[in-house]
C-alpha positions in Angstrom: 60.4 99.2 17.8 56.8 100.1 18.5 55.7 103.6 17.7 54.2 105.9 20.3 50.7 105.3 18.7 51.2 101.5 19.0 52.2 102.0 22.7 49.1 104.0 23.4 46.9 101.4 21.7 48.4 98.7 23.7 48.0 100.7 26.9 44.4 101.5 26.1 43.8 97.7 25.6 45.3 97.0 29.0 43.2 99.7 30.7 40.0 98.5 28.9 40.7 95.0 30.2 40.9 96.3 33.7 38.0 98.7 33.4 35.5 96.5 35.1 35.1 95.5 38.8 34.6 91.8 37.9 37.8 91.7 35.9 39.6 93.5 38.7 38.3 91.0 41.1 39.5 88.1 38.9 43.0 89.7 38.7 43.0 90.0 42.5 42.0 86.4 43.0 44.7 85.3 40.5 47.3 87.2 42.5 47.1 84.3 45.0 47.9 81.7 42.2 46.3 80.0 39.3 42.6 79.1 39.4 40.2 77.3 37.1 36.8 78.7 36.0 34.8 76.7 38.5 36.9 78.1 41.4 36.6 81.6 40.1 32.8 81.2 39.7 32.5 80.0 43.3 34.6 82.9 44.7 32.8 85.5 42.6 29.3 83.9 42.9 28.8 84.4 39.2 27.7 82.0 36.4 30.3 80.3 34.3 29.3 82.1 31.2 30.0 85.5 32.8 33.3 84.5 34.3 34.4 83.0 31.0 33.5 86.2 29.2 35.6 88.3 31.5 38.5 85.9 31.3 38.3 86.1 27.5 38.6 89.9 27.7 41.6 89.6 30.1 43.3 87.2 27.7 42.7 89.5 24.8 44.2 92.3 26.9 47.2 90.1 27.5 46.8 90.1 31.3 46.1 86.4 31.9 47.4 83.2 30.4 46.1 79.7 30.5 47.4 76.2 31.2 45.5 73.1 30.3 45.4 70.1 32.6 43.2 67.4 31.0 39.8 69.0 30.5 40.4 71.9 32.9 41.9 75.2 32.0 43.8 77.1 34.7 44.2 80.8 34.5 47.1 82.9 36.0 48.6 86.3 35.6 50.5 86.8 32.4 54.1 87.8 32.4 53.5 91.5 32.0 57.1 92.1 31.1 56.2 90.9 27.7 54.0 93.9 27.0 55.6 96.1 24.4 54.6 99.4 26.1 58.1 100.7 27.0 61.6 99.8 27.7 62.8 97.7 30.7 65.3 100.5 31.6 62.2 102.6 32.5 61.8 100.5 35.7 64.9 102.1 37.2 63.4 105.6 36.5 60.3 105.0 38.6 60.7 106.6 42.0 57.5 105.3 43.6 55.9 102.0 44.6 54.2 101.8 41.2 57.0 99.5 40.0 56.0 96.9 42.6 52.5 96.6 41.1 53.4 96.1 37.4 56.0 96.5 34.8 57.5 99.8 34.0 56.0 99.5 30.6 52.7 100.6 32.2 54.1 103.9 33.2 52.9 106.6 30.8 55.6 108.3 28.8 56.0 112.0 29.2 54.3 113.9 26.5 56.3 116.8 25.2 
């Protein structure tokens, strides 16, 4: 079981990954389905090196995963249920629409 400190470190990593408008834009584009780097570059009007850098940070944050098809790599949203930030039973405790936008593990625990 992960300690509270481990959970906060994981949560900080996720928030850092999302703490940039380009990375948020990438996540929004990937909500429509997987895309390769070239498609993301065209949509974002950014160079390949910049998009690849942001994708790398999203991968480190555990927010995107890859699938290789020949020489192309396709990116998609990661299964966020795999994050170790909380218990699945917390989903039932969420009384707002926040559960629709991500796993309950991203809900901050109450600090006593």
